N, C-alpha and C positions, 0 to 999 in steps of 0.2 A: 458537442458531439451528440450523435444519437445513440441509443442503447445498442444498435447493431455496430456501430463504429467502435464503441467502447469494447463490445465483446470480441470483435475481430482483433483489435490491438492486444488485448488481454490474452487472447488464445496464442497469438504470435510470440508474445514476449515471455510466456511461462513455459518452462521445460520441466520443472519438478513437482508441480502441482496441478490440480484440476482447474481449468480456466472457467471463469463464471460465464453464466448464460445471459442471453439478451434480456430475458424476464428478471433476473437478479439485477441487472443494471437499470432497467425500467424502475423497479421497486426502489432501488437506492436513489434515483433521480427524483422520485416522488416524495421521499421522505423528508419531512422538515428538520429532522436532526442531522442529515447528511449534507455535506458540501462537496462539490467537485471542482477542481482546478484543472485546467488543460493547457496543453501547448500544441505546437504544430504536429507533433508525432506521439503524444503521450498524455496521460492524465493521472490524477490521484483523487482518492476519496478519503475524507475524514468524517468520522461520526462524533457528534458532541453529546456527552451524557453528563449533565451537571458540570462539576468542575474538572471533568476528565474528557480527554479526546483520544480516539483510537484511529490511527492511520490504518485504514481498512485494506487498501491495495493501491499500488503504483505500478504503472506500466509504461514502457517506452518501446516503440516499434523497433525491432532488432536493427534495422538499417540506420536508425538515428542515434544509436547509443555512443557514449563516450564523447558527447558533444556538450555536456552541461544541462540537458533537459532534466534529467533526474534530480540534480542539485536544485534547479529552479523550482521544480514541482514541490520538493520537500520544503523549501523555504516559504513557498506560498501557503502550504498546509500549516506551517508553524505560525504564520502571520494570522491565519483564520483563527487558529486555536487561542491565540492571545487576544485577538479581538472579542472572542466569545467568552473571555475571562476564565479559560481552563487554567488550572494549576499545574497539570502535568498531561503528558501524551505517551501512549504506548503503542506497540504494534507486535505482530508476530511474523517471523520470517523464516523461510526453510533454513534449517541449520547448514545446508550444503551451499546456500546462495551467498557465497563470499563477496561478489561484487555489491549486492544490496547491503549486506552487513557492513562493509566498508563505507558505503554511502551514508548510512545511519550514524555509524560511529563518527564520521567527519562532521555531523551536525550535533554531536553531543549526546547521542543515545548511548545507554550503557546496558549491558546484559543483565537480567535479572532472574530469569528462570528458564526452563526447558520443558516442553511438553512432548512426551514421547509418542511417536506414531501418530502425530496430529494431522498431517497432510496426506490425502490420497493422490498418489502419483500415477503414472501410466501403468495400465495393467492392474495388478493388485498390490503394487509397491506402497510402502508408507514411508514417510520421512518425518523426522523430528522437527519441532518448531522451536526457534529461540524467541523468547519474549525480551523486548527491548523497551527501555523507559527513558524519558527525559523530563526533568523538572522545568517548567516554563517561567 
């Protein structure tokens, strides 16, 4: 997927936080520490930092939700983290994004902290982030 395609899917899939720009996706694609996995209608990025991995973002086009693409993307990210010999993986998710939280819990992620007013939402709204963690 091109940076433009990634940015468009990200924009369409996010309601609670600011979507990332084409430039941000281009920078991620150029980084040797980041890995992207894709599906027909979605993608996920993981950043490898020594023994730790961070699931940076995952997005599935709204018309393709509830068909297993999110689960598949998470599984692929976990495989990459294991191949890279990461010991654990973490992520941040909007506290109100219950479908995503359920997806991560189904893959063994557990809640470990909360970041107050972490995300910039529509207008000047702020939302909290839930930090989740999984031992690999």
